[in-house]
N, C-alpha and C positions, 0 to 999 in steps of 0.2 A: 337367600338363606340356604344353609345346608339342610337338606331334607332329612338326612338320617345316616345310618350305618349300613355297610354292605358286608355280606358274608358269602364266600364262594367255596365250592368244593365239588368233588366228583359225586355223582348221584349213585352212591352205593356200588353195585356191581354192574352198572349200566354202561361201562366202558367209556366212550367219548362224550357221554352226556354230562352237562354241567348244571348244577343247582345254583341259583342266585337268589339270595334272600335279602330283602331291603326292609329295614325297620325304620319307620318314620320317627322324627323327633317329637311330633305332636300331631293332634288330629287334623290340623290345617294342612300339614305336610302330607299326611296320609291321603287326604282328599285330592291333593294335587297329584300325587303319585298315581292314584287310581285313574284320574282323568287323563294324565299325560302318557303313562307307560302302559299302553295297550299291548296286546300280543303282537299286533301288526307293527307297531312302532319298534318294539324290541327286536322282532324278527328282521326288520329292515336294517336296524342299527348294527346288529351283529352278523348280518348276512347269513342267518341260519333259519332254515324252514321249520315249520311245525313247532314253534315255541308255545308252551302252555303256561298260562298264568293262574295262580291260585291266590285268592284274597283271604286275608286273615284279619278282619277288622278288630277283633278282640285284642290282638297283639299289635295293631296298627302296622301291619307288615304285608308285603307282597312276596310271593315266591314264584320264580320262573324256572321252568325246566327246559334247558336249551340242548337239543340233541346235536351230535356231530360237531362239537366245538373243540373238545380236548383231543390230545393225541394228533392224529392226522387230519383234524378238522380245520376250521377256518383259521384259528390262531395257533400255529405250530409253536410259537414262542411260549405258549402257556405251559409247555412241558417243563420249563425251567423252574417252576415253583408257584405256590399259591399267591405270593405277593405279585407276581406278574399277572395272574388271573384277575386279581382285584383291581390293579391299575388299568388293565385293558377294559374291563367291564365298566369301570367308573368313567373312563373317557368316552366310551361308546354311548352309554346311557345318558351322559350329560346331566348329572344329578344336582349341579349347582343352579337351582331355579332362583331367579332374581325377584320374583313377586307372584302375586295371584294372577290367574288368567283374567284377561280383560273382560269386564262386564259382570264379574261376580260381586255380590254385595258383601259388605262386612257384616259379621254377626257378633254382637256384643251381649253382655249379660249385666244384670244388677244383682248383687247378693241380697238375700232376704234380710233387709235391714231393720225390720221392726224388732224392738227390744223392750223388755220390761224395765221398771224403775230400778231394780237391782239386777244388773247383768255384768258382773265383774269380768267375765271372759268373753264379752261380746266382740271385742276387736280381735282376739286370738282366733275365734272362729271365722271372722271375716277375712283375716290375713291368710289363713290356710285355704279358705275358699278361693281367694284371688290367685294364689299360687297354682292351685289345681286348675282353675279356669285357663290360665296361660298354658299349662301343660296340655290341656285338651284342645288347644288351637283357637280359642275365641280371640277375636280381634280387639276387643275393648271391654272395659269394666266401668260402670257408672254407679254413683251413689245418690241417694235422695237428700233433700235439704228441708228438714222439718225442725222448726224451732221449739214448738210446744208439744206436749205428749198426747193431745187429742184435738179433734176438729169436729164441729157440728155445722153442716150445711154451708150455704153461701147465699148469694142473691137469688139463686135458682131453686134451692131446696132447703128444708129445715131438718132433713134426716142426718143421722150420724155418718160421717165420712170415714174416719178411722179413730182407733182408740189406743194407739201405741206411739212410741217415739223412735228416733234414730240418733246415731252418733253424728256429731257436727261434721259437715261435709268437707271443708277445706283441710282440717287437720287429719281427717281420715284419709283423704287422697294423698297427702304428703307421706303418710306412713305406708300406704299401698305402693307408692312410687318406689319406695326403697326395697320392696320385696318382689317387684316385677321388672321385666326388661323390655318387653316387646309391645304389650297391649296398650292401646289408647286408654286414657283415664279422664274422668270428668264428672261433674255434678249433673244430675238430670232430675229436676232442673234447679239451678241456683236462683233464689228470689232476689233480683237485682235491687228493688226499692228498699230492701232491708239494710243496704250497705252504702256508705259514702263512696262516691266514684273514685276518689283518690285511693282510699283504702282498698276498694275492690280491684283497681288496676294493679296495685302493688301486690296483693295476695295472688292474683291470677298470674302475674309475671313470675313471681317466685315459684309457684306450682309448675309452671312451664319449664323453668330452669331445673328444678328438682327432678322432674320426670324426663329430662333431656328432650323436650319438645314433643311430648306425647299427649298434651292436654287438649281436650275438646271441651268448650265451655257451653253447656246447656243452660239456657237462661229463660226466665219467665217473669211475669208481672207479680205473681202471688195472688192469693184469693182468700186466705184465711183471715176473716175480720178480727178474730181474737188476737192473732199475732200482730196485725197492724196496730191495734189498740194498745197492746203491751209495749210496743216500741214507740208509741206516741207519733205515729205516722198517719197522714191523711190518705186513706185508701182511695179516695176519689181522684187523687193526683198520680196514681201509680203508672198510668200509661205515658203521660208526658215525661214524668221523672225517669221512667225506664229508658226511653229513647235518648233523653239528654245525658243520662249517665253513660250509656254505651258510646255516644259520640265522644265524651270526655275520655273514656277508657281507650278507645281506638286511637285518639290523638296522642295520648301518653305512650301507648305501646309502640307507636310509630317513631318514638324518640323526640317528639316535639316538646318545646317548652310552652305550657298552656296557661292562659289566663281566661277566666270565665266569670260571667255575671248572669245568673239565672236562679234556678232553684238552689244552686250552690255558688258562692262567690269566693274567688281566690285569684292570685296573680303569680305568674312566673313559676309555675310548678313543673318539675320534670320528674322522670322516673329512671331509676337505675338499681339493679340491672334490668335490661330489657328482656322481654320474652325470647326464647330460643327461636320460635317461629316468627319470621318477620311480620310486623304489623299485628302480632298477637294470635291467639289460637282461633280456630274456626268457631263460629257462633251457631249453635242449634237453638232455635226458638220453639217454644211449646205453644199449644193452643188448647183451649177448653180446660175446665177445672174438674176435679173429682166430684164436685157438687153440682155440676151441670146435668140437666136432665137428658141431653142428647136425644131427644125425642122428635127431632126435626124430620120433615118429610120433603123429599126431592132436593132441598137445598138448605144451606145454613141461613139464619136470619141476618138482617142487615147489621145488627150490633156486632155479631161475630165476624162479619166481613171486615170490619175496621182492623181487627187483629191480623187477619189474613193479608190485608194490604200492607201492614207494617212488616210482616214476614217477607213478603215479596220484595220489599224495598231494602231490607238490611240483613236478612239471615243467610247463612251458608247452608243451613239444613232446617227442615221442618219436622218436628216430632209431636204430632197431635196425640191427644189422649183419645183412645178408641172405646173406652168403657166409662160408665158412670157408677161409682160405688154406692151413691145415695139413691139413684133411680133404679138400680139393678137391671141395667140394660147396656147394649152396645150401640155405637153409632151405625147407621145404615151405610153399607158400602157405597151406594150411589151418592149419598150426601158427602161421604169422605172424598170421593173422586171429584165431586164438584167443588168442594172446599179447596182442594189442591189446584183446581182450575183457576179459582180466584187468586191464589198465591201466584201462579204463573202469569196471570194477567197483570197483576201489580208489578211483578218483576219486569215484564216487557215494557210497562210504562216508565220504569226507572232505568231503562237501557240495559237490563240484564236478561238472561235467558235460562232455559232449563239446566244447562250445564253449570250454572252458578248456584243452584239450590238442590240439595239432596233431599229425597224423601226417606225419612227414617221411621220404620214401623216399630212401635214400642208396645209391649203387652205383658200382662201378668199371666203366668201359665203354671200348670201342674200336670206332669205326665203320670198316668195311672195305667199300670200293667198288671195289677193284682188287687185282691181285696185289701191287703195290707197297705198298699199305696193309697187307696181311697180313704182308709181310716186315718192315715197320716195327714192327708189333704184336709179332711174334715176337721181334724184337731188343729191344724195350722190356721184355718179360716176362723175358728172360734177365738183366736187371739186378737183379731182386728175387724172381722166382717160381721155386721149385725144383720144377718139374713139367713134364709133357709138354704138347704142344699140345692134345690131347684133354682133359687135366685142366684146362687153362686155360679151355677152352670150357665145362666143367662148373662152373667156379668164378666166372668173370666174365661180363659181358654183352657179347658180341662179335658183330657182324654188320653188315648194312646199316643205314641210318638207320631204315627201317621195321621191320626185325627187332629192333633195339635198343629202339625204343619199344614194340613189341609184347611183348618179353620183360619189360620193366619193368612194363607193365600187367598181364601175366599173374601176375607175382610178387606184385603188390599187389591181386589180384582179390578177395580176401576182406576187404579193408579197405573200410569204408563210403565213405570220402572221403580222398583224398590231398591234404593241404594244402600240401605243398612237396616239391620234389625237390632233391637234391644229387648232381650227376654229376661223377665224377672220371675223366679220361682215363688210360688205363694207360701212355701214353707222352707224351713231350714234343714230338711233331710239332705245329707250330703249326696245321696244317690240321685237327687234331682238335677244336680249339675251335670252328671254323666248322661242322664236322660235328655237334657237340653242339648248336649253335644250331639246326640243322635238326631234330635230335631234339626239342628244346624246342618247336619250332613244331608238330610232330606231336602231342606230348603235350597242348599247349594246344588244338589243333584238336579232338582227340578229346574232351577234357573239355568244351569248348564245345558239341559236338554232342550229348553225353549230357545236359548241362544244359538 
C-alpha cells in the first residue's frame, strides 16, 4: 500500500539541510512509518549522519531533518530542483510498503449498533462511522446479528441481557461494502441455525462478491430462547444443525453440486456465483453467551468443552465472549487460557495446529479521559445495561487509553498470541472511534516491543 505523501524542501536558512515530511494515508500507515523509518534507518538510507526525526501523531506525519544533503552534500543532483529531491528521497526511503510487519495482530471495530425503535438515521451514522474507521487504519469492521429488540437470560441466568435492537446484519454489510475499500467486513456473530443452509451459502457468497473478497464470517449457535421460539426452531438441535449447515455451505462454496439428506433434504444443488475467496470466507466461531455466568474457577465445565472441541475441529478463528452482561462479571484470564488450550487439543486431534486457528479478542470498551466522557458513558449504558456504574466497570473495559489497553492485555495474558482484536465502543459518541484508534496504537506498539 502507498503509505502517504512526501514533501521536501530546504530547512529555512540552514543551507544544505533538507526537511522531509511524510504524511500517512491513515493510522495504520502512520504506525508502520513510525516502526520502520527510524532515525538510524533514514540516516543509513540517505548516507547522512545526525538525522533527526519528529513525530506528529495528531497529523499522522513524520518530519525528518537531514543535514548536509543539499548543495554539496550527498545528492548533488538535488540542485536541479525540488522534483529531483522528492524522487531521490522516495527511492531511498522505499515508501511502497507491501503489508503489515509480520506478527502484528489485526485490530477491528464494531460500530455501536444498538438502536431504538424509531431510528431513521441509524444507518447514516453507521455508514459515516465505517468510513472514518477505515481512514483511521482499522483492519476490519463487524456488525451484530440480533433478531428481536430484547433478550432476557438463558439457561444460565434469568437476568436481562440487553434491551435494544440492531439493523439486520447481511443487508447492513452489503451497504458498508459499498462505502469501504480495504477493511475486512463480517457479522459477529451470525446465528447459523436461524437460516436455511442454501440461503445462507448464497447470501454469504454474494457478500463476498460485493466486498471483493473481504468477508469474514463470524458464526455462532445462538442462545436467545425467544428468537428460536419465534422462528419455530428447536433450540435443542442448534448444535448438530449448526455443524450440518456449515458442512453444506462449505461444499457449495467449493463449487460442488450437493445432495443432502438430514435436517434438510435436497438434491443436485449448486451455487453461482461462487465466493471470491476460494472455498468461502474464513469462519470465526464464538463461545459463551451473554447470559452465561462465566463464574468458572480454574477451567471451563465439561458442557462448554463440547463447543471448544467443535471450534478446534472446524474454525479458522475463535472469538470467545469475555464478559457476562447478566452476571456483571468477566471471565477469569486463567480460565480463558485453559479454554483455548482445549481448542488447540481438539485441533491437534483433527490434524490441525495453532497456525490454523486464530485467537480473536473481542470486547466492549469506553475510553474516558474527562468527566464529560464519563457522563457520556453512563448515558450510553442506560440505553441497554441494567446495572450500576460499579457493575458496568466489572463487566466492560472502561478507562483511559492506557488503562483500556492494559486491561485487554491482562485479560488475554494466558493466551500465547492474540491474532486479532475486535473493539466495540459502548456508546455512539464519534470521539470514541478516535479514542479506540489510540488504543489500537498502544496494542500494536506493545506487541511490536514484545516481538
